[in-house]
C-alpha positions as CSV (number, residue, x, y, z in Angstrom):
1,M,6.2,-8.4,30.3
2,A,8.1,-8.4,27.1
3,S,10.4,-11.5,27.2
4,E,11.2,-12.5,23.6
5,P,14.9,-12.5,22.6
6,A,15.7,-9.2,21.1
7,D,17.9,-10.8,18.4
8,R,15.5,-13.6,17.4
9,P,15.0,-13.6,13.6
10,A,11.5,-13.7,12.2
11,L,11.5,-15.7,8.9
12,G,15.1,-14.7,8.4
13,V,14.7,-11.0,9.3
14,P,16.3,-9.9,12.6
15,A,13.5,-8.8,14.9
16,R,15.4,-5.7,15.9
17,R,15.6,-4.6,12.2
18,I,11.8,-5.0,12.0
19,E,11.4,-2.7,15.0
20,E,13.8,-0.2,13.5
21,V,12.0,-0.1,10.1
22,G,8.7,0.2,11.9
23,L,9.9,3.3,13.7
24,N,11.0,4.8,10.4
25,A,7.6,4.1,8.9
26,M,6.0,6.5,11.3
27,Q,7.8,9.8,10.9
28,T,6.9,13.0,12.7
29,Q,8.7,16.3,13.1
30,R,7.4,16.3,16.7
31,Q,10.0,14.2,18.3
32,Y,13.2,14.5,20.4
33,F,16.2,12.4,21.1
34,Y,17.3,12.2,24.7
35,D,20.3,10.1,25.7
36,G,19.3,7.4,23.1
37,W,15.6,7.5,23.8
38,L,13.2,8.6,21.0
39,L,10.5,10.8,22.5
40,R,7.5,11.2,20.1
41,V,5.0,13.9,21.0
42,S,2.6,13.9,18.0
43,P,-0.9,14.6,19.4
44,G,-2.7,12.1,17.3
45,K,-4.7,8.9,18.1
46,A,-1.8,6.6,17.5
47,K,0.1,5.9,20.7
48,R,3.2,5.0,18.7
49,G,3.4,8.7,17.7
50,R,3.1,10.0,21.3
51,S,5.2,7.8,23.5
52,V,8.8,7.2,24.7
53,N,10.7,4.6,22.7
54,A,13.8,3.4,24.6
55,F,15.3,1.7,21.5
56,F,18.8,3.1,21.5
57,G,21.7,3.2,24.0
58,S,21.2,4.7,27.4
59,T,23.8,6.2,29.8
60,L,22.1,8.6,32.2
61,P,20.5,7.4,35.5
62,L,17.0,5.9,34.8
63,A,15.3,8.0,37.5
64,E,16.6,11.2,35.9
65,K,15.5,10.1,32.5
66,I,11.9,9.2,33.6
67,A,11.7,12.6,35.4
68,Y,12.8,14.4,32.2
69,C,10.2,12.6,30.1
70,A,7.4,13.3,32.7
71,A,8.2,17.0,32.6
72,L,8.3,17.2,28.8
73,Y,5.0,15.4,28.3
74,E,3.3,17.4,31.0
75,R,4.4,20.6,29.4
76,L,3.0,19.5,26.1
77,G,-0.3,18.4,27.5
78,L,0.2,14.7,26.7
79,P,0.0,11.7,29.0
80,L,3.3,10.1,29.7
81,L,3.5,6.8,27.8
82,F,6.3,4.3,27.4
83,R,6.2,1.9,24.5
84,I,7.7,-1.3,26.0
85,T,9.5,-3.7,23.6
86,P,12.0,-6.5,23.9
87,F,14.7,-4.0,22.8
88,D,14.4,-1.5,25.6
89,Q,17.5,0.1,27.0
90,P,18.1,-0.3,29.8
91,S,16.5,-3.7,30.1
92,E,15.1,-3.0,33.6
93,L,13.0,-0.1,32.3
94,E,9.7,-2.0,32.5
95,T,10.4,-3.3,36.0
96,V,11.1,0.2,37.2
97,L,8.0,1.6,35.6
98,A,5.9,-1.2,37.1
99,A,7.2,-0.4,40.6
100,R,6.2,3.2,40.1
101,G,2.6,2.3,39.3
102,F,2.8,2.5,35.5
103,A,0.2,-0.1,34.3
104,R,0.7,-2.1,31.1
105,F,-2.0,-2.1,28.4
106,D,-2.6,-2.4,24.6
107,E,-0.7,-5.6,24.1
108,T,0.3,-5.6,20.4
109,L,1.7,-8.3,18.1
110,V,4.3,-7.5,15.6
111,Q,3.8,-10.0,12.8
112,V,5.9,-10.9,9.7
113,A,5.2,-12.7,6.5
114,A,7.5,-13.8,3.6
115,L,6.7,-12.3,0.2
116,D,8.2,-14.8,-2.1
117,R,5.4,-14.2,-4.6
118,P,2.5,-11.7,-4.9
119,P,-0.6,-12.7,-3.0
120,E,-3.7,-13.9,-4.8
121,M,-6.2,-11.1,-5.4
122,P,-9.5,-12.2,-3.9
123,P,-12.6,-11.6,-6.0
124,A,-14.4,-8.4,-5.3
125,P,-18.2,-7.8,-5.3
126,A,-19.6,-6.1,-8.4
127,D,-19.9,-2.7,-6.7
128,V,-16.5,-2.7,-4.9
129,T,-13.5,-1.0,-6.3
130,V,-10.0,-0.2,-5.0
131,S,-8.2,3.1,-5.7
132,A,-4.9,4.7,-4.7
133,P,-5.5,8.3,-3.6
134,D,-3.1,11.0,-2.5
135,V,-2.3,11.5,1.1
136,E,-4.8,14.3,1.7
137,T,-7.7,12.2,0.4
138,F,-6.5,9.1,2.3
139,V,-6.2,10.9,5.6
140,E,-9.7,12.2,5.4
141,A,-11.0,8.8,4.4
142,A,-9.3,7.1,7.3
143,G,-10.3,9.9,9.6
144,D,-14.0,9.5,8.7
145,L,-13.9,5.8,9.3
146,R,-12.2,6.4,12.7
147,D,-14.3,9.4,13.5
148,A,-11.0,11.2,14.2
149,S,-10.8,14.8,15.4
150,A,-9.2,17.6,13.4
151,I,-6.1,17.4,15.6
152,Q,-5.8,13.7,15.0
153,R,-6.2,14.1,11.3
154,A,-3.6,16.8,11.2
155,A,-1.1,14.6,13.1
156,H,-1.8,11.6,10.8
157,R,-1.3,13.8,7.7
158,E,2.0,15.2,9.1
159,R,3.3,11.7,9.7
160,L,2.5,10.4,6.3
161,L,3.8,13.5,4.5
162,N,7.2,13.2,6.4
163,A,7.7,9.5,5.7
164,P,11.0,9.3,3.7
165,H,10.4,6.0,2.0
166,P,8.0,4.9,-0.8
167,R,4.4,4.6,0.4
168,R,1.2,3.5,-1.2
169,C,-2.3,4.3,0.1
170,V,-5.5,2.5,-0.9
171,V,-9.2,3.0,-0.2
172,V,-11.9,0.5,-1.0
173,H,-15.2,1.9,-2.3
174,A,-18.6,0.1,-2.1
175,G,-20.5,2.1,-4.6
176,E,-19.7,5.7,-3.9
177,R,-18.9,5.1,-0.2
178,I,-15.4,4.5,1.2
179,V,-15.6,1.5,3.4
180,C,-12.0,0.5,4.0
181,T,-8.5,2.0,4.0
182,A,-4.9,0.7,4.3
183,T,-1.4,1.9,3.5
184,V,2.0,0.3,3.1
185,A,5.5,1.8,3.7
186,L,8.5,0.2,1.9
187,E,12.1,0.2,3.2
188,D,15.0,-2.1,2.5
189,G,12.7,-4.9,1.1
190,L,10.4,-4.7,4.1
191,A,6.8,-3.7,3.6
192,G,5.0,-2.3,6.6
193,V,1.2,-2.5,6.5
194,F,-0.6,0.3,8.5
195,D,-4.0,2.1,8.8
196,V,-6.1,-0.9,8.0
197,V,-9.6,0.4,8.9
198,T,-13.0,-1.0,7.9
199,A,-16.4,0.6,8.4
200,P,-18.3,-1.3,11.1
201,H,-21.2,-2.1,8.8
202,A,-18.8,-3.5,6.1
203,R,-16.8,-5.9,8.3
204,G,-16.6,-9.6,7.5
205,Q,-17.0,-9.0,3.7
206,G,-13.3,-9.5,2.8
207,L,-12.6,-5.8,2.2
208,A,-9.5,-5.6,4.4
209,T,-8.2,-8.7,2.6
210,L,-8.7,-7.0,-0.7
211,A,-6.9,-3.8,0.5
212,C,-4.0,-5.8,1.9
213,A,-3.7,-7.9,-1.2
214,A,-3.5,-4.8,-3.4
215,L,-0.8,-3.3,-1.2
216,L,1.3,-6.4,-0.8
217,T,1.2,-6.9,-4.6
218,W,2.4,-3.4,-5.1
219,A,5.2,-3.9,-2.5
220,W,6.3,-7.2,-4.0
221,G,6.5,-5.6,-7.4
222,R,8.9,-3.1,-5.9
223,G,11.3,-5.6,-4.4
224,A,9.7,-6.3,-1.0
225,H,10.7,-9.8,0.3
226,H,8.9,-9.6,3.7
227,A,6.0,-7.7,5.1
228,Y,5.3,-6.8,8.7
229,L,2.4,-5.2,10.6
230,Q,1.3,-4.4,14.2
231,V,-2.0,-5.7,15.4
232,D,-3.9,-5.6,18.7
233,A,-3.5,-9.0,20.3
234,G,-7.2,-9.3,21.0
235,N,-8.4,-8.3,17.5
236,A,-9.4,-11.8,16.3
237,P,-11.0,-10.6,13.0
238,A,-7.9,-8.8,12.0
239,L,-5.7,-11.7,12.9
240,A,-7.8,-14.0,10.8
241,V,-7.3,-11.7,7.8
242,Y,-3.5,-11.5,8.3
243,R,-3.2,-15.3,8.6
244,K,-4.4,-15.6,5.0
245,F,-1.2,-13.9,4.0
246,G,1.1,-16.0,6.2
247,F,1.7,-13.4,8.9
248,A,3.0,-14.9,12.2
249,T,4.1,-13.1,15.4
250,A,7.7,-12.2,15.7
251,Y,7.5,-10.3,19.0
252,T,5.1,-8.3,21.1
253,Y,5.0,-4.8,22.7
254,G,2.8,-2.9,25.0
255,Y,2.5,0.5,26.7
256,R,3.0,1.6,30.3
257,G,1.4,4.7,31.7
258,R,-0.5,6.1,34.7
259,A,-4.2,5.6,35.2
260,G,-6.1,7.1,32.2
261,A,-3.1,7.1,29.9
262,D,-4.5,4.3,27.8
263,Q,-7.1,6.6,26.3
């Protein structure tokens, strides 16, 4: 259950502002507002793009709102997912969903780090290079590493192209082969790190560290004073990478859905 105080600052940044900027960083035209709830229906792999975010004010009866969401997602052929954060309105949403049989899964840590100086760039092996491609190239590279479907790639491309704030994408090459991707979105001095993906055979070689250092250096040079990211609570290798940059958990979120909705 999400229990962190919704107004607790993380390294001087209000946690609620971090959540708000994180929502902005993933833009999609496939979304609706319904009595203060943000209903995202992008048919990609990322659950943040196809779930209910109860972030804003709520006035209608909760049962009525859940029924509306269920009908909408069913019509669009998507599983009904609720993204559960400490900021949910009304606050009893998760309790009501649990009573209705919506299971919780995918516990995620939202972490924050101060950027009072650019990070040190780690040394790269002789055959490793970092480049900053356009969105089309980046989406295909990340899609290849994730073995994403055409529908998932199209949804990813749409989200990146609709992002309203400055963004930087990087890919790491080992020789001619792309082995790691990452991107950063910049808003109001907050740099959000996303899409950090490393090829299975290349993990443990410091490539994600190299990609993140390049992105955070770029963001710091453009006025970023803090960085944030979202990481699976059980992803120990990723957490070890992010600790190198001073990332620490500000709050957690998870999802609630019926059986099978976690796929």
